[in-house]
N, C-alpha and C positions, 0 to 999 in steps of 0.2 A: 602529299600522297601517303597514304598508310602502307606500312610494311607488312607483308604476310608472313606469318610464322608457320612452318610446316607442322603437321601432326607428329612427325617423327621427333622433331625438336621439343614439343611440348611433353611427350612421354618420356624423353630422355632426361628431362631436368625436373623430376618429381620432387616437391618441397620435402625438407627434413621432417616436418610435422607428420606429413601423410605417410612416409616410410615408418616412423615409429608407431603410428596408429595401426598400420598393417601388421607389423610385427607383433603388437600386443594382441590383435584380433586372432593371428595364428596361434598364439600361446594360449588364448582362451579356448579356442576350439579343441586343442589338444588336451584340455582339462588341467591346466597348470599355469601359474605365473611364477616368476623367479626374481629374486634379488641377489645379484652378484654371482651369476653363473655365466659361462661362456655362451654365445649364441647356439652353438652346435648342441650343447648339452640342454639348453632351454627348449629346443625343437623336439627332443625325444618325448615320447608319450609315456607317462607313467601309468601303473596299473594298480588297482586294489583287487585283492582276491579273498573270498570267503570259502572255506572248505575246498580249496584247490581250484575254484573257478572265479572268473571275474564277476564283480558285483553289478556290472552293467546289465540291466534288464532281468536280474536274478530275484528270486523270492528270498528275502533276508528275514530270519526271525527276529522279533522285536524283543530281544533279551540281551544279557551279556555274551557276546560272541568274540572271536578272534578274527581280526582283519589283517592281512598282510599288505604292505605297500612296497612296490618294487619300482625303481627308477634308475636312469643312467647317471643321475647327479650324486656324487658322493655325499653322505650325511652319516651322522654318528648318533643321532637321537631324534625324537619327534613327539608330537602331541596330536591327538584327534579332538575335533571339536564340532558341534552342531550349533550354529549361531554364535552366541557369546558363551555357551556352556562347554566346558572341557569334559569330554566323555572318555578319555583313555590316553595312554601314552605308548610309544614304541621304544624299544630298546633291543640290544643284541643284534646289531646290524652285521649282515654278513655280505661278502662281495664274491660275485661268481662272474669272471670276465669283466664286462663293462656294466653290470647290473648290480645294484645294491639293494638289499631287502632287509625288512625288519617287520615283526608282528607285534600286535598289541590288543589287549581286550577292550572292546568298545561296549559301553553300557547302553543299550537302546531300549531298556524297559520303559514302558509307558508311552512309547511313541508309535505312530502308525502312518501309513500312506507313504508319500514320497518325501524324503528329507535328503538334505546336501550335507555330506560328511567331508570335512576338511581335515587334511593332514598337513601340519606345519613342520617342515623338516629343517634340522639345524646341523651345522658343522662347526665346532668349536663354539665361539659366542655369537656366530652369525647365522641368521635364517638364510638358507640357500634355495629353498623350493616350497611352494604351496600347491597342494594337489586337491582338486575338487572332484567328488564323484556323487552321483544321485543314487540313493538306495531306495528300493521298493520294499516296504516292511510289511510283514504279515504277522499274525499271532505266533508266538513261539510254539514250537512242537511240544506237546505235553510231555513232561518227563514221565518215566515209568514211576509207578507208586513206590516211594521209599520203603525200605524194609521195616516191618513192625507195624504198618498201617493196613487197614482192611482192603482186600482186593478180591480178584475173582475166585481165589482159592479159599478164602475164609468167609465169604458171605453167599447168600443165595441158597438154592436148593442144593443139598449136598450131592456129590457125584454118585451116580448109581442109583439114585431114587427113581422108582417108577411112579409116574403121576396118572391119576385117573381123571379124564376130561369130564367136567360137569356143567359147563356154561356158567351164566350169571348166578350168583348166590345171594340170597337174602336171609339173614340170621335174626330170628325173633325169640329164641329160646336161651335164657341166661346160662352161662357156663358151657356152652357148645365148644367142642373141639373139632377143628377141621384139619386133617392131617393127610398128606400125599394127595392133594387135589390140584387139577389144572383148571382154574376158574377163569370166567370172563370178568366182569365187574363185580365188586363185592360191597354189599350194604350191611351195616351191623346195627341192629336196633335192640340190643340186649346187652347187659353187663357181663363182664367175666368171660368173654369169648376169646379163645386161643386159636391162632393159626400157625401151624408149623409145617415144614418141609413141603411147601406149596408154592404155586405161581399164580399171580393175578395178571391178566392181560386184557386190559379194557380199551376197547377200540370203537365204542358206539358214540363218541362225542359228548358224553356227559362230563359235568365239571370236575368231579372227584372219582378217581379210580377205586379207591377204598374209602367209603364214607363211614365215619364213626361219630358223627355228630350227636352230642346229647347223650353219650353212654360213658361208662366207667370201666377201667381195668381191662381194656383190650390190649392183648399181646400178640405180636407177630414175630416170628423167629425163624432163622434158617429158611427164609423164603424170598420170593422176588416180586416186586411191582413193576410192570412194564406198562407205560402210557399209550402204547400203540402208535408209535412214531408222531406223537403230538396230538393224537386224537383226544386224549384226556388233559384237561388244563392243570389239574393238581394230583399229585400221586396219592396223598392221604391227608385227611383233615376231619376235624380241626382240633379236637382235644381228647383227653382221657385215654391215651394210647402209649404203648411202648413198642419200639422197633428194636429188635436185637439180631445182629448178623444178617441184616436184610439188604438186598441189592435193589436199588431203585434206579430206573432208566427209562427214557422214551416218552416221558410226559413233558409238558411245557413248563411246569414248576414241580420241584420236588415236594416234600412234606411241608405242610403248614403247621406252624407251632402256636397252639392255643393254650389252654389251662391243662396242668398236669400231664406233661408230655416227656418221654425220655426216648432219645435217639442214641443208641449204643452200638459200638463195633460194626457199623454199617458203612456201605459204600454207595454214594449217590453221584451219578455221572451220566454222560451221554444224553443230556436233555435237549429239547427241541424248541427253537424260537418259532412262533407263529404270529404273524401280523405284528401288532405293537407291543406284544407281551415282553416284560422285563423278566427274563428267565433266572430263576435262583435255585440253587440246590436246597436251601432252607429259607423260609421267609416267616416273619411274624409281624403283625400289626399291633397285637395286644396279647396279653396272656400272663400266666404267673405259674411258678413251680415247674420251671422247664430246664432239663438236664440235657446236654449234647456232649458226649464223652467218646473219645477214641474212635472217631470216624474218618473216612477219606472223603472229602467233599470238594468236587470239582465239576462244575455244570457242563463243561466243554465236551465236544465229540472230537477225537483226534482226526485230523484231515480236514476239518471244517473251519474256515477262516471267521470264526465268530467267538469273541470272548464270552459272550453272554453277559448277564448283569452281575451276579455275585455268587459266591459260595454261601454266604449268610447275608441276608438283607433284613434289617430291623427298621421299622418306621411305619408310619401311618399314611394311607392313601386317602382315606376318608375318616373324618372325625378325629378325636384325640384319645384313642385308647391307650391305657397304661400298660407298660410292660415292666414286670418286676420279678426278682428272684429267678433270673435266667443265667445259667452257668454254662459257658462253652469252654471245655478244657481238654488238652492232650489230643487235638484233633489235626489232621492234615489239610490245609486249605490251598486252593489254587484256582486259577481262572477268574473270570469276571472282570468288569471295568475296575473295581476294587474287589479284592477276594471277600473282605468283610466290609460291609457298607451299612453304617448306622446313620440314618438320616437325621438332618438338623432338626427336623420336627418331630422326631421320635420322642415320646413321652417316658423316659427312662431315668433311672438314678443310679448310684453306685452298687446296687443289688444285681445289675447286668454286668457280668464279669467274662472277660476273655482272658484265660491264663494258660501258659505253658503250651500254646499251640505252636505248630511248625507250618511254614509257608513255602510254596514254590514261587518261581519268579514270573508266572503267567498272568498276573493282574494287569490290565491294559495301562492303568494309571499308577498303580501302586498296591501294596497288600492291604492297607487298612485306611478307611476314613471314618471318623467318629467325632461326636461332640464331647465336650469336656466331662459330661456326667458319667460316661461309661468307664468302668474300671479295667484297666489293661496291665498285665504284668507277665514277664517271662515268655513273651511271643517272639520267635526267632525264624530266620531263614533255615530251611532244613539242611542245605548243603554247606553253608559257611558258618552257621551258628550266630550270625550277627543279629542284633536286635532289629526287628522290622519297624520302619518309620510310620508315624501316624499322621495322616493328613487331617487338619481341622475341618470338621463338616459345617461349622458355623463361622 
């Protein structure tokens, strides 16, 4: 005759393995595992804070930021990691009652989406706790433009200028000077034309807001090009022009760099992605005798979660066009998947030069990607002065 065992008896004699598994599950739900801490301490729920608030379900900028870890487990140091990569360290532990706190800078540059940040905490030579938190990363908030580079005060139509509305303009007379005009789209079909103290706002869906193809010695200065919230694909193209103290915004792409182009002391920003466009502040697929000096180039729009493609994109999409004698010097670059992106298929040599430029930390994957043929020197982060890394394009 079989013996019946009551349900009360079965529940009261839970196997040791089951008890251990239940304790581990409780620890994981709390976001922590521990080695060598008392059960009461292990049950406490640690937190990670960014800018005074928990990282849980918060929008965390994907850049170098300070994150605080607070826990009931005593510790004296720690490290932050994502996967197998160490991304920061904790020091300067303080105790307040039963809570121990420390902060450290975590470098999240180039990461996106949800990532698991791990804090490994130590006391003496022993690891005493491991804390896991999931971060929801968004593009870093664009920094204000550093002092000394072009901005709203030094580019565009000078303050106090009264503009005369004239609609779309087509210029066919060599040497024409357009001054103080509020234009629609601008087409230039003559050499030596000058535009100053004026605005172009092109909203009719054409490819180029300021078309200067096939002409020479076009100059635009102290003026603005507005692409009409993405209505214009390109701000200006394709060659034979100089921009000086010009603000460019609102187009899908900024200026295209062909032959005999200078972009000087200008500000290109606030561009608009439409469909599958790879939006760039400056782009060239082929050309020669290009000078880009002392500009602020950041294609992003503050508050929009899109890095866009690049501050400078060089390379060919169709054919094998040559790019020669192109110099980019003393600019401020930010934004983009890489802020400077020279494609592996770009037909370039050492006459394509990037020197003495300064970079923000807003590139999704990093500041520069380029093949070996490009000449790079003196390029640094604007805040730390450290040399920027260059990822190989090939």
